C-alpha positions as CSV (number, residue, x, y, z in Angstrom):
1,M,-16.7,-257.4,22.6
2,L,-17.7,-253.8,22.1
3,V,-14.1,-252.7,22.8
4,T,-12.9,-255.2,20.2
5,A,-15.4,-253.9,17.7
6,W,-14.3,-250.3,18.2
7,A,-10.6,-251.3,18.0
8,I,-11.2,-253.1,14.6
9,L,-13.1,-250.1,13.3
10,T,-10.4,-247.7,14.4
11,L,-7.8,-250.0,12.7
12,L,-9.7,-249.9,9.5
13,V,-10.0,-246.1,9.5
14,L,-6.2,-245.8,10.2
15,T,-5.6,-248.2,7.4
16,N,-7.4,-245.9,5.1
17,G,-5.4,-243.0,6.4
18,L,-2.2,-244.9,5.8
19,Y,-3.0,-245.4,2.1
20,V,-4.0,-241.7,1.8
21,A,-0.7,-240.7,3.4
22,A,1.2,-243.1,1.1
23,E,-0.4,-241.6,-2.0
24,F,0.3,-237.9,-1.1
25,G,3.8,-238.7,0.3
26,A,4.8,-240.5,-3.0
27,V,3.6,-237.6,-5.1
28,G,5.0,-234.8,-2.9
29,V,8.4,-236.3,-2.0
30,R,11.6,-234.9,-3.6
31,R,13.4,-237.5,-5.7
32,S,16.7,-235.9,-5.2
33,R,16.4,-236.2,-1.4
34,V,15.4,-239.8,-1.5
35,R,18.2,-240.5,-4.0
36,R,20.7,-238.9,-1.6
37,L,19.3,-240.9,1.3
38,A,19.5,-244.1,-0.7
39,E,23.1,-243.4,-1.6
40,D,23.9,-242.9,2.1
41,G,22.6,-246.4,2.8
42,H,19.0,-245.7,4.0
43,I,17.2,-249.0,3.4
44,L,13.7,-247.5,3.2
45,A,14.9,-244.9,0.7
46,R,16.4,-247.7,-1.4
47,W,13.0,-249.4,-1.4
48,L,11.1,-246.2,-2.3
49,L,13.4,-244.8,-5.0
50,P,12.5,-247.2,-7.8
51,Y,8.8,-246.3,-7.5
52,I,9.2,-242.5,-7.6
53,E,12.0,-242.4,-10.3
54,H,10.0,-244.0,-13.1
55,P,6.5,-242.7,-14.1
56,D,5.1,-246.1,-14.8
57,A,6.2,-247.5,-11.5
58,L,4.7,-244.4,-9.7
59,V,1.4,-245.1,-11.5
60,R,1.4,-248.6,-10.1
61,Y,2.3,-247.3,-6.7
62,L,-0.6,-244.8,-6.7
63,S,-3.0,-247.4,-8.1
64,A,-2.2,-249.7,-5.2
65,S,-2.9,-246.9,-2.7
66,Q,-6.2,-246.1,-4.5
67,I,-7.2,-249.7,-4.3
68,G,-6.3,-249.7,-0.6
69,I,-8.3,-246.6,0.1
70,T,-11.4,-247.9,-1.7
71,L,-11.3,-251.4,0.0
72,S,-10.7,-250.0,3.5
73,S,-13.5,-247.4,3.0
74,L,-15.9,-250.1,1.9
75,T,-14.8,-252.4,4.7
76,V,-15.3,-249.7,7.3
77,G,-18.9,-249.1,6.1
78,A,-19.8,-252.8,5.9
79,Y,-18.2,-253.6,9.3
80,A,-19.8,-250.7,11.1
81,E,-23.3,-251.5,9.7
82,A,-22.9,-255.2,10.6
83,R,-21.5,-254.7,14.0
84,F,-23.2,-251.6,15.3
85,G,-26.4,-251.5,13.2
86,A,-28.5,-254.0,15.2
87,P,-27.5,-252.8,18.7
88,L,-28.1,-249.2,17.7
89,D,-31.5,-250.0,16.2
90,A,-32.5,-251.7,19.4
91,A,-31.3,-248.8,21.5
92,L,-33.2,-246.3,19.4
93,Q,-36.4,-248.3,19.7
94,Q,-36.0,-248.4,23.4
95,W,-34.9,-244.8,24.0
96,L,-37.1,-243.0,21.5
97,D,-40.0,-245.6,21.3
98,L,-39.6,-245.9,17.5
99,Q,-40.9,-248.6,15.2
100,P,-38.3,-251.0,13.9
101,A,-38.3,-249.5,10.4
102,A,-37.9,-245.9,11.7
103,A,-35.2,-247.0,14.1
104,R,-33.3,-248.8,11.3
105,S,-33.5,-245.7,9.1
106,L,-32.3,-243.3,11.9
107,G,-29.6,-245.7,12.9
108,G,-28.3,-245.9,9.3
109,V,-28.2,-242.1,9.2
110,I,-26.3,-241.9,12.5
111,I,-23.8,-244.5,11.4
112,L,-23.3,-242.8,8.0
113,L,-22.7,-239.4,9.6
114,G,-20.4,-240.8,12.2
115,L,-18.3,-242.8,9.7
116,T,-18.2,-239.9,7.3
117,A,-16.8,-237.5,10.0
118,G,-14.3,-240.1,11.2
119,Q,-13.2,-241.0,7.7
120,L,-12.8,-237.4,6.7
121,V,-10.8,-236.3,9.8
122,V,-8.8,-239.4,10.7
123,G,-8.8,-241.2,7.4
124,E,-8.4,-238.3,5.0
125,L,-7.6,-234.8,6.2
126,V,-5.0,-235.6,9.0
127,P,-2.9,-238.0,6.9
128,K,-3.1,-235.8,3.9
129,S,-1.9,-232.8,5.9
130,L,0.9,-234.7,7.5
131,A,2.0,-236.0,4.0
132,L,2.0,-232.6,2.5
133,R,3.9,-231.1,5.4
134,H,6.4,-234.0,5.7
135,P,6.4,-235.8,2.3
136,T,9.8,-237.5,2.7
137,E,9.2,-238.9,6.2
138,T,5.7,-240.0,5.2
139,A,6.7,-241.7,2.0
140,L,9.5,-243.6,3.9
141,F,7.2,-244.5,6.7
142,T,4.6,-246.0,4.4
143,V,6.8,-247.7,1.9
144,V,6.9,-251.1,3.7
145,P,3.1,-251.6,3.8
146,M,2.9,-250.3,0.3
147,R,5.4,-252.9,-0.9
148,W,3.1,-255.6,0.6
149,S,0.1,-253.9,-1.0
150,L,1.7,-253.8,-4.4
151,A,2.3,-257.5,-4.3
152,L,-1.2,-258.2,-3.0
153,F,-3.1,-255.9,-5.4
154,R,-0.9,-256.5,-8.4
155,P,-3.6,-258.3,-10.5
156,F,-6.3,-255.8,-9.6
157,A,-3.9,-252.9,-10.4
158,A,-3.0,-254.3,-13.8
159,V,-6.7,-254.7,-14.7
160,L,-7.6,-251.2,-13.5
161,N,-4.6,-249.6,-15.3
162,T,-5.4,-251.4,-18.5
163,T,-9.1,-250.4,-18.3
164,T,-8.1,-246.8,-17.6
165,R,-5.9,-246.7,-20.7
166,L,-8.6,-248.1,-22.8
167,V,-11.2,-245.7,-21.6
168,L,-8.8,-242.7,-22.0
169,R,-7.9,-244.0,-25.5
170,A,-11.5,-244.1,-26.4
171,F,-11.7,-240.4,-25.6
172,G,-8.4,-239.7,-27.4
173,V,-6.5,-239.0,-24.3
174,G,-3.2,-240.6,-23.4
175,L,-2.3,-241.9,-19.9
176,S,0.6,-239.7,-18.7
177,G,2.7,-240.7,-15.9
178,H,2.7,-238.8,-12.6
179,R,5.6,-236.4,-12.4
180,H,6.8,-234.1,-9.6
181,I,6.1,-230.8,-11.2
182,H,5.8,-227.4,-9.7
183,S,4.3,-224.3,-11.2
184,P,6.4,-221.1,-11.1
185,E,4.1,-219.8,-8.4
186,E,4.7,-222.9,-6.3
187,L,8.4,-222.6,-6.8
188,E,8.3,-219.0,-5.6
189,L,6.5,-220.2,-2.5
190,L,9.1,-222.9,-1.9
191,I,11.9,-220.4,-2.3
192,A,10.1,-217.9,0.1
193,E,9.7,-220.7,2.7
194,S,13.4,-221.6,2.3
195,R,14.3,-218.0,2.9
196,D,12.0,-217.7,5.9
197,G,13.4,-221.0,7.3
198,G,17.0,-219.6,7.1
199,L,18.1,-221.9,4.2
200,L,18.6,-219.0,1.8
201,E,20.3,-215.7,2.3
202,P,18.3,-212.6,1.1
203,D,20.6,-212.1,-1.9
204,E,20.2,-215.8,-2.9
205,H,16.5,-215.5,-2.6
206,H,16.5,-212.4,-4.7
207,R,18.5,-214.0,-7.5
208,L,16.3,-217.1,-7.6
209,H,13.2,-215.0,-7.7
210,R,14.6,-213.0,-10.6
211,A,15.5,-216.3,-12.4
212,L,11.9,-217.5,-12.1
213,Q,10.7,-214.1,-13.5
214,L,13.2,-214.3,-16.4
215,G,10.7,-216.2,-18.5
216,L,8.3,-213.2,-18.3
217,R,10.9,-210.9,-19.9
218,T,11.5,-210.8,-23.6
219,A,14.5,-210.2,-25.8
220,R,13.3,-206.7,-26.5
221,D,13.2,-206.0,-22.7
222,L,16.9,-207.0,-22.3
223,M,18.4,-205.8,-25.5
224,V,20.7,-202.8,-25.9
225,P,19.1,-200.5,-28.6
226,L,21.2,-200.0,-31.8
227,S,21.6,-196.3,-31.0
228,R,23.8,-197.4,-28.0
229,V,25.7,-200.1,-29.7
230,T,29.3,-199.6,-31.0
231,M,29.1,-200.8,-34.7
232,L,31.1,-200.9,-37.9
233,Q,30.0,-200.6,-41.5
234,V,31.2,-203.5,-43.6
235,D,33.3,-201.2,-45.9
236,T,34.8,-199.1,-43.1
237,P,38.5,-198.3,-44.0
238,W,41.1,-200.3,-42.2
239,T,42.6,-197.4,-40.4
240,E,39.2,-196.4,-39.0
241,V,38.7,-199.9,-37.8
242,V,42.1,-199.8,-36.0
243,R,41.2,-196.5,-34.4
244,L,37.8,-197.9,-33.2
245,I,39.2,-201.1,-31.8
246,S,41.9,-199.3,-29.9
247,T,39.4,-197.2,-28.1
248,T,36.5,-199.7,-27.4
249,P,36.4,-202.2,-24.5
250,F,34.3,-204.7,-26.5
251,S,35.7,-207.9,-27.9
252,R,33.0,-208.3,-30.5
253,I,31.7,-205.5,-32.7
254,P,28.5,-205.8,-34.9
255,V,29.0,-205.1,-38.5
256,Y,26.2,-203.7,-40.7
257,R,25.7,-203.0,-44.4
258,D,24.2,-199.7,-45.7
259,A,22.1,-199.0,-42.5
260,P,22.7,-199.9,-38.8
261,N,19.5,-202.0,-38.8
262,R,20.9,-204.3,-41.4
263,I,23.4,-206.2,-39.4
264,V,25.3,-208.8,-41.4
265,G,27.6,-210.3,-38.7
266,T,30.1,-209.5,-36.0
267,L,33.8,-208.8,-36.0
268,R,35.9,-210.4,-33.2
269,V,38.8,-208.2,-32.1
270,K,40.9,-211.3,-31.6
271,D,40.4,-212.3,-35.3
272,F,41.2,-208.8,-36.4
273,I,44.5,-208.6,-34.5
274,A,45.6,-212.2,-35.5
275,H,44.9,-211.5,-39.2
276,Y,46.7,-208.1,-39.1
277,A,49.7,-209.7,-37.5
278,A,49.8,-212.5,-40.1
279,E,48.8,-210.8,-43.3
280,G,48.5,-207.1,-42.7
281,A,45.5,-204.9,-43.7
282,T,42.6,-206.5,-45.4
283,P,38.8,-205.7,-45.8
284,I,36.9,-206.6,-42.7
285,A,34.2,-208.2,-44.8
286,R,36.6,-211.2,-44.9
287,L,36.7,-211.4,-41.1
288,V,33.0,-211.0,-40.3
289,R,31.4,-214.0,-38.6
290,P,27.7,-214.8,-38.6
291,I,25.6,-213.6,-35.8
292,A,22.5,-215.2,-34.3
293,G,19.1,-213.6,-34.7
294,V,16.2,-213.7,-32.2
295,R,12.7,-212.4,-32.3
296,E,11.9,-209.5,-30.2
297,D,9.1,-211.4,-28.4
298,L,11.2,-214.4,-27.6
299,A,11.3,-215.1,-23.8
300,A,14.5,-214.3,-22.1
301,D,15.1,-217.8,-20.9
302,R,14.7,-219.1,-24.4
303,V,17.3,-216.5,-25.6
304,V,19.7,-218.1,-23.1
305,A,19.0,-221.6,-24.4
306,L,19.4,-220.4,-28.0
307,L,22.8,-218.8,-27.3
308,R,24.0,-221.8,-25.5
309,E,22.8,-224.1,-28.3
310,R,24.7,-222.1,-30.9
311,R,27.6,-221.4,-28.6
312,A,27.2,-217.7,-29.3
313,H,27.9,-214.8,-27.0
314,Q,25.4,-212.4,-28.5
315,A,22.5,-212.1,-30.8
316,V,20.8,-209.4,-32.8
317,V,17.1,-208.8,-31.9
318,V,14.8,-208.4,-34.9
319,D,11.2,-207.5,-35.4
320,A,8.6,-209.4,-37.4
321,S,10.0,-208.1,-40.7
322,G,13.6,-209.0,-39.9
323,V,14.8,-205.5,-39.1
324,A,17.4,-205.3,-36.4
325,L,16.3,-203.5,-33.2
326,G,19.2,-204.1,-30.9
327,L,21.7,-206.5,-29.4
328,V,21.3,-208.9,-26.6
329,T,24.2,-210.7,-24.9
330,I,24.7,-213.3,-22.1
331,Q,26.0,-210.4,-20.0
332,D,22.6,-208.7,-20.4
333,V,20.9,-211.7,-19.0
334,L,23.3,-212.0,-16.1
335,N,22.8,-208.3,-15.3
336,E,19.0,-209.0,-15.2
337,L,19.6,-211.8,-12.8
338,L,22.0,-209.9,-10.5
339,Q,20.2,-206.6,-10.7
340,G,19.7,-205.1,-7.2
341,T,22.0,-207.6,-5.4
């Protein structure tokens, strides 16, 4: 009978560990990898994918695991006290010659310490470590019992989730879904681990690292100062424009009015040549196209997004008062990414 009791207690602790592993596996697994496995016909990946692709489904999945952890933990304590409490009290009375009340108190402390140690190691730390180290394998391994648990705990999970929303709403907080998000520091660690594991070449690692750091750079950091930019005044004579275009390698030339820091647009060499071929000489003011403007403190990755949104190749960098400071192009951003490779 004692062997059976220990077997049941061990099973309960392992059940707690299974729910812990399921929770951390579901949070840590990469959706892209599970999706690829599902597309390849992996049945467990097909079962898991709906729960990790949608935030609400993931909340229900994690709620079921939390209910399982709580119930198994309470069951472990209750079973251990009921099955081992009386025999341990009797043994303590006999071995240490204690009064029944003292033996009962000491026995309760021994059971509590033993269960706490076992639960922490076998039911918490070990499954958590395994899930964090092998999230995909863990999530797939636990998806079958979790599907059963989701069906079994569905009414309790609905009540708990509703109660949670009401409590959070009372404090003015919304219930956000669980998402697979990594901070820049965590992404850098993942990239470094991929490099150390041989999945990334050194130059690939370098480019990814610089891409992550791009958000720390500003438009002013990447711009070319106006003093180094080839420019045209809006009323530059036609012959002077022809001379400049014939000697410059650039396909777009900023155009300013009165002073270089008052840029009004850009002249595309292709437009100039096409217009000259069709109509001959004409003031370049008619050919100037608008140019995007960005603040000097705008993050470099936002500069890229803005240029892509406006389908622009370059932008003028301005200070708080709107005075032009320099020019930034897509090429400048690429140079920043590829620097040193």
